[in-house]
Each structure stands twice: as structure tokens, then as C-alpha cells.
C-alpha positions in Angstrom: 108.4 70.0 119.8 110.2 66.7 119.6 114.0 66.6 118.7 113.2 64.8 115.6 110.8 67.5 114.4 113.5 70.2 115.2 116.2 68.5 113.2 114.0 68.1 110.4 113.1 71.7 110.4 116.6 72.7 110.7 117.5 70.4 107.6 114.6 72.1 105.6 116.0 75.6 106.4 119.5 74.5 105.1 117.9 73.0 102.0 116.1 76.3 101.5 119.2 78.3 101.9 120.9 76.3 99.3 118.1 76.5 96.9 118.1 80.4 97.3 121.8 80.3 96.4 121.0 78.3 93.4 118.6 80.9 92.2 121.2 83.6 92.7 123.9 81.8 90.8 122.0 80.3 87.8 118.8 82.3 87.8 115.9 81.0 85.7 117.8 78.0 84.5 117.8 76.7 88.2 114.2 77.5 88.5 113.2 74.8 86.0 114.7 72.1 88.2 111.5 72.8 90.5 113.6 72.3 93.7 111.9 75.2 95.2 108.5 73.9 94.7 109.6 70.5 96.2 111.0 72.4 99.2 107.6 74.2 99.6 105.7 70.9 99.6 108.1 69.4 102.2 108.1 72.4 104.4 104.2 72.6 104.3 104.1 68.9 105.4 106.6 69.6 108.3 104.4 72.6 109.3 101.3 70.6 109.5 103.1 68.0 111.6 104.4 70.7 113.9 100.9 72.0 114.6 102.1 75.5 114.4 99.8 76.6 111.4 97.8 78.8 113.7 101.0 81.1 113.9 99.5 82.7 110.9 96.9 84.3 113.0 99.3 85.6 115.7 101.4 88.0 113.6 100.2 91.0 111.7 102.3 90.4 108.5 101.4 86.6 108.5 97.8 87.4 109.1 97.7 89.8 106.1 99.4 87.4 103.9 96.6 84.8 105.0 94.0 87.2 103.8 96.0 88.0 100.6 96.5 84.2 100.0 92.9 83.4 100.6 91.6 86.0 98.1 94.3 84.7 95.6 93.0 81.1 96.2 89.4 82.4 95.4 90.6 84.1 92.1 92.4 80.9 91.1 90.0 78.0 91.5 87.3 79.2 89.1 89.8 79.3 86.4 91.7 75.9 86.7 89.1 74.1 84.6 89.6 76.6 81.7 93.4 77.3 82.0 94.6 74.2 83.8 98.2 74.4 84.5 98.5 78.1 83.5 96.1 79.0 86.4 98.4 77.1 89.0 101.6 78.7 87.5 100.2 82.2 87.9 99.0 81.4 91.3 102.5 81.3 92.6 102.2 85.0 92.9 100.5 84.4 96.4 101.3 80.7 96.8 105.1 81.3 97.2 104.1 83.4 100.3 103.8 80.1 102.2 107.6 80.4 102.6 107.1 83.4 104.8 105.0 81.4 107.2 107.3 78.3 107.1 110.4 80.4 107.9 108.6 82.4 110.7 107.5 79.0 112.2 110.8 77.2 111.9 113.2 80.1 113.0 112.8 80.6 116.7 116.1 82.0 118.1 118.8 84.4 117.1 121.3 81.6 116.9 119.6 80.3 113.8 119.5 83.7 112.3 123.2 84.3 112.9 124.2 80.8 111.5 122.3 81.7 108.2 124.0 85.1 108.0 127.4 83.4 108.6 126.7 80.8 105.9 125.6 83.7 103.6 129.0 85.4 104.2 130.8 82.3 103.2 128.7 82.1 100.1 129.6 85.6 99.2 133.4 84.7 99.2 133.1 82.9 96.0 129.8 84.1 94.7 131.1 87.8 94.1 134.2 86.6 92.2 132.4 84.5 89.8 129.2 86.6 89.2 130.5 88.9 86.6 131.6 86.0 84.5 128.4 84.3 85.0 126.4 87.3 83.9 128.4 88.1 80.9 128.3 84.4 79.8 124.4 84.5 80.4 124.2 87.6 78.3 126.6 87.0 75.4 126.0 83.2 74.9 122.2 83.2 75.8 121.2 82.1 72.2 123.7 79.2 72.2 123.5 78.2 75.8 122.3 74.5 76.3 118.7 74.5 77.4 116.6 72.7 79.9 114.8 69.9 78.0 111.4 70.4 79.5 111.5 74.2 79.4 110.6 76.6 76.6 114.2 77.0 75.5 115.6 78.3 78.8 119.3 77.9 79.1 120.9 76.2 82.0 122.4 79.6 82.9 119.9 82.4 82.6 120.6 85.4 84.8 118.4 88.4 84.5 120.0 91.9 85.0 117.5 93.1 87.6 117.5 90.0 89.6 121.2 90.0 89.7 121.3 93.7 90.7 119.0 92.9 93.7 121.4 90.1 95.0 124.5 92.1 94.1 123.4 95.1 96.2 122.2 93.0 99.2 125.7 91.3 99.2 127.5 94.7 99.1 125.3 96.2 101.8 125.9 93.0 103.9 129.6 93.3 103.9 129.2 96.9 104.9 126.5 96.4 107.6 128.2 93.3 109.0 132.0 93.9 108.8 134.1 90.9 109.3 135.9 90.9 112.7 138.4 88.9 114.6 137.1 85.9 116.4 135.9 86.6 119.8 136.4 90.4 119.2 132.9 91.3 120.7 133.6 89.3 123.9 137.1 91.0 124.3 135.8 94.5 123.6 138.2 94.5 120.5 137.0 96.4 117.4 140.0 96.0 115.2 139.1 94.5 111.8 141.1 92.0 110.0 143.6 93.1 107.3 142.0 92.8 103.8 142.7 89.3 102.5 143.0 88.5 98.9 139.5 87.0 98.6 137.9 90.1 99.8 139.9 92.2 97.2 138.8 89.8 94.4 135.3 89.8 95.7 135.3 93.7 95.6 136.6 93.6 92.0 133.9 91.2 91.1 131.2 93.2 92.8 132.4 96.3 91.0 132.3 94.8 87.5 128.9 93.3 88.0 127.5 96.6 89.2 128.9 98.3 86.1 127.2 95.7 83.9 123.9 96.0 85.9 123.8 99.8 85.7 124.5 99.8 81.9 122.1 97.1 81.1 118.9 99.1 82.0 116.9 101.5 84.3 116.0 98.6 86.7 119.6 97.5 87.5 120.5 101.1 88.1 117.8 101.7 90.6 118.3 98.3 92.3 121.9 99.3 93.0 121.7 103.1 93.7 118.5 103.3 96.0 119.3 100.8 98.7 122.9 102.1 99.0 121.4 105.6 99.4 119.0 104.6 102.1 121.7 102.9 104.2 124.1 105.9 103.6 121.3 108.3 105.1 120.4 106.0 108.0 124.0 105.1 109.0 125.9 108.2 107.6 128.7 108.2 110.3 129.4 104.5 110.0 128.6 103.5 106.5 127.7 106.6 104.4 131.3 107.9 104.3 132.4 104.4 103.1 129.9 104.3 100.3 131.0 107.7 99.3 134.8 106.9 99.5 134.3 103.8 97.5 131.7 105.0 94.9 133.6 107.9 93.6 136.8 106.0 92.6 134.9 103.0 91.5 132.6 105.1 89.3 135.6 107.1 87.8 137.5 103.9 87.1 134.3 102.1 85.6 133.7 105.0 83.3 137.4 105.0 82.1 137.1 101.3 81.4 133.9 101.5 79.6 135.1 104.4 77.4 138.1 102.4 76.2 135.7 99.9 74.7 138.0 97.0 75.6 134.8 94.7 75.8 132.0 95.2 73.6 128.6 93.7 74.9 125.1 94.4 73.6 122.0 94.1 75.8 118.6 93.5 74.3 120.0 94.2 70.7 120.5 97.9 71.1 122.1 98.8 74.4 125.8 98.5 74.9 128.2 98.3 77.8 129.3 102.0 77.7 129.5 105.0 80.0 127.0 106.8 77.7 124.4 103.9 78.2 124.6 104.4 82.0 124.1 108.1 81.7 121.2 107.4 79.2 119.7 105.0 81.7 119.9 107.7 84.5 118.3 110.3 82.2 115.4 108.0 81.4 114.5 107.7 84.9 113.4 111.4 85.2 112.5 112.2 81.6 113.0 111.1 78.0 116.2 109.7 76.6 117.6 109.7 73.2 119.0 106.2 73.6 117.5 103.6 71.3 115.1 101.3 73.0 114.6 103.1 76.4 111.7 105.3 75.8 110.0 102.7 73.7 109.9 100.0 76.5 108.8 102.6 79.0 106.0 103.8 76.8 104.3 100.5 76.2 104.6 99.7 79.9 102.9 102.8 81.0 100.2 102.2 78.4 99.6 98.7 79.8 99.6 99.8 83.3 97.2 102.5 82.4 94.8 100.0 80.7 94.9 97.8 84.0 93.9 100.7 86.2 91.0 101.7 83.7 89.6 98.1 83.7 89.9 97.6 87.5 89.8 100.8 89.6 87.5 102.5 86.9 86.1 99.5 85.2 84.2 96.1 85.4 87.0 94.1 87.2 87.1 96.4 90.2 86.2 93.6 92.9 87.6 90.5 91.1 90.3 91.3 88.6 90.8 89.0 85.6 91.9 86.1 87.8 94.8 83.7 87.5 95.4 81.8 84.3 94.6 84.2 81.6 97.6 85.6 79.7 97.5 89.3 80.4 100.0 90.1 77.6 97.5 88.6 75.1 94.2 89.9 76.3 95.5 93.5 77.4 97.4 93.7 74.0 99.8 96.6 74.9 101.4 98.2 71.7 104.9 97.3 71.0 105.2 94.1 73.1 107.4 91.3 71.5 106.7 87.6 71.4 109.2 86.9 74.2 107.4 89.4 76.5 104.0 87.9 75.6 105.5 84.6 76.9 106.1 86.3 80.3 102.3 86.7 80.7 102.6 89.6 83.2 102.8 93.5 82.9 106.3 93.7 84.1 105.3 95.2 87.3 104.3 92.9 90.2 101.9 95.5 91.9 100.0 95.8 88.4 99.9 92.0 88.2 98.1 91.9 91.6 95.7 94.6 90.5 94.9 93.1 87.2 94.5 89.4 88.6 93.0 90.2 92.0 91.2 93.5 91.6 91.2 96.4 94.0 90.7 94.2 97.2 93.8 92.3 96.3 96.0 95.3 95.8 94.7 96.8 99.1 95.7 93.7 100.9 99.1 93.7 99.0 99.8 97.3 100.1 98.7 96.7 103.6 101.0 93.6 103.9 104.2 95.4 102.6 103.4 98.6 104.5 103.0 96.8 107.7 106.2 94.8 107.2 108.3 97.9 106.4 106.7 99.9 109.3 107.6 97.1 111.7 111.1 96.8 110.4 111.7 100.4 110.7 110.2 100.6 114.2 112.4 97.6 115.3 115.5 99.2 113.8 114.9 102.4 115.7 114.3 100.6 118.9 117.4 98.4 118.5 119.5 101.5 117.7 118.1 103.3 120.7 119.1 100.3 123.0 122.5 100.0 121.3 121.6 96.3 120.2 123.8 96.6 117.1 123.3 93.0 116.0 119.5 93.5 115.7 119.7 97.1 114.2 122.0 95.7 111.5 119.7 92.7 110.8 116.6 95.0 110.5 118.5 97.3 108.1 119.8 94.7 105.8 116.5 92.9 105.5 114.8 96.2 104.8 117.3 96.9 102.0 116.8 93.4 100.5 113.2 94.0 100.5 113.6 97.4 98.9 115.8 96.2 96.1 113.3 93.4 95.4 110.4 95.7 95.4 112.1 98.1 93.1 112.9 95.3 90.7 109.4 93.9 90.7 108.0 97.2 89.9 109.8 97.3 86.5 110.2 93.6 85.7 108.6 90.2 86.0 110.1 89.1 89.3 107.4 88.2 91.9 105.7 85.9 89.3 108.6 83.4 89.0 110.4 81.3 91.5 113.9 82.9 91.2 112.3 86.2 92.3 109.1 85.1 94.2 110.8 82.7 96.4 113.6 85.0 97.3 111.1 87.8 98.0 108.9 85.9 100.2 111.8 84.3 102.0 113.1 87.7 102.8 109.8 88.7 104.2 109.8 85.5 106.2 113.3 86.1 107.6 112.1 89.6 108.7 109.0 88.3 110.4 111.1 85.7 112.3 113.7 88.3 113.2 111.0 90.7 114.4 109.5 88.1 116.6 112.7 86.9 118.1 114.1 90.3 118.4 111.0 91.5 120.3 111.2 88.5 122.8 115.0 88.9 123.4 115.0 92.6 123.9 112.1 92.3 126.4 114.2 89.7 128.3 117.3 91.8 128.2 115.6 95.0 129.4 113.9 93.4 132.3 115.1 94.8 135.7 117.1 91.8 136.5 118.9 91.9 133.2 119.5 95.6 132.4 122.6 95.1 130.4 122.2 94.8 126.6 124.6 92.3 125.2 125.4 92.8 121.5 126.4 89.2 120.6 125.9 87.9 117.3 124.6 84.6 118.7 122.4 85.2 121.7 121.1 82.1 123.4 117.5 83.1 124.1 114.8 81.3 122.3 111.4 82.5 121.4 108.6 80.6 123.4 106.4 78.5 120.9 103.1 79.9 120.3 
């Protein structure tokens, strides 16, 4: 690869990282700037010039995505003449997966991964303090928010609770999994951590407030926060589990005390409020019925809609093909109780069901195989790195796994995969995971060769992946 191509790819990766931060900060409002789509086109052009497009056939996850994308393409093209732009808009479900291939092709050594993680850490220093304010402004002033002129009334700041909870949880787990250490501490054998600076204290307060809002707003936010933290607490019980428990108990007690004082009155979706009772109602609705207004109603029409999709695909005439990309599933399926705003979202509030409805049983099988293979490889790599005491790689594997888990939970209860603010993040996480798996496999093989039996746990190893 020429130096010019390498520098252009590095510049592209920085642009993508900035774009992802924009989605995390402004949500759907940032999506209507179409920067992500521009980045996708430029990246595809760079990939073609690099002549590495065949990389898609050298990795199991990338190969499965290629099959998935090909089938999605086949289910999109016949409907373009009928649904025009709507068909292309719905096709981002599989099209944004190109980010996975691009990241895997452009990230070839652990120094790139380490630099990206360090940039993410710096982003969190001011992201966490401002996040609760941004979220409250987005919720309270959504109706009066200035809108994007070419959008359908979307505000310049439009944060969804579930999406925010995914990024919030990933941020909290990142700070736990990758504790900030003194410069050169690893090289000197020093494990002493820095004293807690003011920005970390403010960030913790911001994280706690946003978590409180997310868990009160709905079941999805509650799951997105609780499940990944539980997984990390189990897998790293000695190093992280006790920290989660030690922080969770006082934070939860303090949050409930603040909520019950009714200092701030915030309404979600017209009927849900920012109270401790709402959080408990959300928890109750996960395992059974809830008396809280609005919870069981939204759950009921979702279940009816998903049941209809299964009937006309798995047991019906759309088994092989699905209904394709372009048709508004909310209108043609007609689930009871759906609002006009939800009809505009076009999808059944479950990315897995969207895949099944639009791509049929072959599509859902490819989708399941892709995600299962990705998770299996991450867990296998995590266990290997843990066994070899390669802490950097085990931490990377675990954090990516938890980011994927939070995203997958969110897409299972909301429209997430079908839009850029969720879809580009999801496929980018898989792309980072694939790149990490490839680089990790190569570097650990080099480190465990007889001539190099010592495993160095440096955050920035210098080994590079040999180009395919």
C-alpha cells in the first residue's frame, strides 16, 4: 500500500470517528446532515482503490455479511421502480454493513485501535458531563426545537432514550474496563492509579443522572444499562464486579431519593414520569404485566405485530422472500394501537423482525449466523487473551462485546438498526471487532512463537497485520 493511500485511510477513520461522536451527541438531528452516507461513499471509493475488497471472503463474519448484503440487494432492486427512494432508505438495514468491511480493511495494527480508544476516552471527558442536559433538553423541548429544514420535522437535537442508554452504558464500562493510569505505568511495572480529578467526578455525576433518566423512560433504557453491566460483573467479578456493586447501591439509593423529592418533573411519551415508581414499573413490565399507564399497551401491539410477521413469513407465503425493501410495514401490517408517529418509522420496533419481514427466513438465518459467529469469536478471543494474560486484548474483546450487546438489546425493542444514528454505530462496532480479532490473532501468534515467549501487555504494540 502506498503512503498516500495509508494516509487517506487514516484520515477516513478519523472522519468516521468524528461522525460517530456526532450521532452520540445529537442523535437523529445529526443523521439528517447525511455525513455518515458521505463517509460511506468515500470509504467505498478508497476500498476499491486499495484493491482489498476481496478481504470480504477471507473472514467468516465479513463473508456472512456479504451473503446477507447480497440477499438484501436482491430484495431491494425489484422494488426501486415502485417505492423509489423508500426502497433505498430501507436498504440501509444491510447497506450500512459496508462500514464493517471498510473498518476491517483500514485497521491493520493495534496502534490504530489504541489511538481510537484514547480518542474515545478524551471524548468521554466532556460527553458525560453534558449528556444529561442534552437528553433533558431533547425530551422537554422536542416540540419547540428548531427543525432540520429538509427533514420531516426532526429537531436539530433529537436524542432517543434507548440509543442514549447504549452509548451511556458503553462509556461507563469503558472507564471500568480501561482504568486511566499514570503515563508509562505499564513499562515501569507501576499499577497505582491517578487521584480522581474533578472532570472524572463531574463525569460520574453526569453518567448517574443520564442513567436515572434512561431507566425511568422505558424498558429498553433499563435493559440497555443493566444487562451489559451484569455480564461484565460476572466475567470480571474480582476486578470489576465489586466496583459495580459498590457504586450501584449508593447511586441507586441516591437516585431514588432524588426522584421521590419531585424536584424535577419530566414527562416521557405523555404518560411516563421521572420517578422511582416509574423505574420499578419498568422493571415489573419486563417479567409480567404492569399497572403503569402506557407500558402494557405498547408491549401488546408490538407482540401482535411480531406475531403477524412470523405468521406470514415462517408459516406463510413470504417464507423465502419476505415483503422486500420499500413497503411501509407499519401500514401494510396494520398492528392495532399504532400511532401516526410510529407509522412514520416504517418498521416493527425490532431489527430482527424487520430482517424477517423484509428478507424472509433466508435473511433471518443469515442475520443470526452473522451475529452468532461474531459473538462466538469475540468470546473465544477473550478467553484466549485472558489465558495468555494479554490484558489489553481481553479488555478490548470484552468492551466490544458489551457494546454489541447493548446495541442488540436496543434494536430488539426499538427502531435502531434501520437508521444511521444506530445502524452506522452497530456496524462500526462489528467492524472494529473484526479488525481487533484479526490483529489480535496475528499479534498473539507472533508473541507466542518460541523466539518470543513473553506476552507484552502494552496498549500500543507495534506489530502490524500482514495485508491479505
